[in-house]
Structures are given as structure tokens and as C-alpha cells.
C-alpha positions in Angstrom: 7.3 3.1 -3.6 5.6 0.6 -2.0 6.7 -1.7 0.3 5.4 -4.7 -1.9 6.7 -3.2 -4.8 10.4 -2.4 -3.6 10.3 -6.2 -2.3 9.4 -7.4 -5.6 12.4 -5.1 -7.4 15.0 -6.8 -4.8 13.6 -10.2 -5.6 13.7 -9.8 -9.2 17.2 -8.4 -9.3 18.1 -11.4 -6.5 16.4 -13.8 -9.1 17.9 -12.4 -12.2 14.3 -11.6 -13.5 13.6 -8.9 -16.5 11.7 -6.0 -15.1 9.4 -6.3 -18.0 8.1 -9.9 -18.6 9.8 -11.7 -15.5 11.8 -14.3 -17.8 15.3 -15.1 -16.4 16.9 -16.3 -19.6 19.6 -14.1 -21.0 18.7 -11.1 -18.4 21.5 -8.1 -18.0 21.6 -5.1 -16.3 21.0 -2.2 -18.9 22.2 1.6 -18.6 18.8 3.3 -17.9 19.9 6.0 -20.7 17.7 8.4 -18.6 18.9 11.7 -17.2 16.4 12.7 -14.8 17.0 15.1 -11.9 17.2 12.8 -8.5 18.5 13.0 -5.2 17.6 9.9 -3.5 20.1 7.0 -2.8 21.8 5.7 -6.2 20.6 2.1 -7.9 17.6 1.5 -5.7 14.3 0.5 -7.0 12.9 4.3 -6.6 16.2 5.9 -8.7 14.3 6.6 -12.4 18.4 6.4 -13.7 19.3 3.3 -11.9 20.4 0.1 -14.3 17.5 -2.3 -15.5 17.7 -5.8 -15.9 16.4 -7.1 -19.3 16.0 -9.9 -21.4 18.1 -9.7 -24.8 14.2 -8.7 -27.0 13.5 -5.9 -24.2 16.8 -4.6 -23.8 16.6 -4.2 -27.7 13.2 -2.4 -27.2 14.5 -0.3 -24.5 17.8 0.8 -26.6 15.5 1.6 -29.6 13.1 3.8 -27.3 15.8 5.6 -25.9 17.5 6.3 -29.2 14.5 7.8 -30.8 13.6 10.1 -27.5 17.5 11.3 -27.4 17.5 11.8 -30.9 14.1 13.6 -30.6 15.6 15.8 -28.0 18.8 16.9 -29.5 17.0 17.4 -32.6 15.1 20.1 -31.0 17.8 21.8 -29.7 19.8 22.1 -33.0 
């Protein structure tokens, strides 16, 4: 990860910005809903499974996306 991206990630967390649109209204940390193999430091910018800061509309889109992805995944296993 580039230094600028990591600084941006940290500042966004401090300022409480949505990682998608940058708004600060209604932003909360959401579970990533991912399960990637990762051996680095947890909950840092490079961690693909870290919590994500999202405004409520983007949190809803995030949940819908991962509900669909996991349904497809589990549907293929049965």
C-alpha cells in the first residue's frame, strides 16, 4: 500500500468518513463480511477483513452485496 493511501485511511477513520463517498453523516464501522487469508496486522488498511467505515446507504449496499456473494458461495457447495 502506498503511504498516501494509508494516511488517507487513517485520517478517514479519525474524521469518521465513509470509505465510499467521504460523508461523515451516519458513519459506523461495519463487519467486512469477508474471509480472506491474511497474516498481517489485523484491522489495518491492508487487512482485507478489517471493519469498514460506511454511511448508512453504503452500509446497506455492502450488506446486500455480501449477502448475495455468500448465498452464491454456499449455493455452489450444496
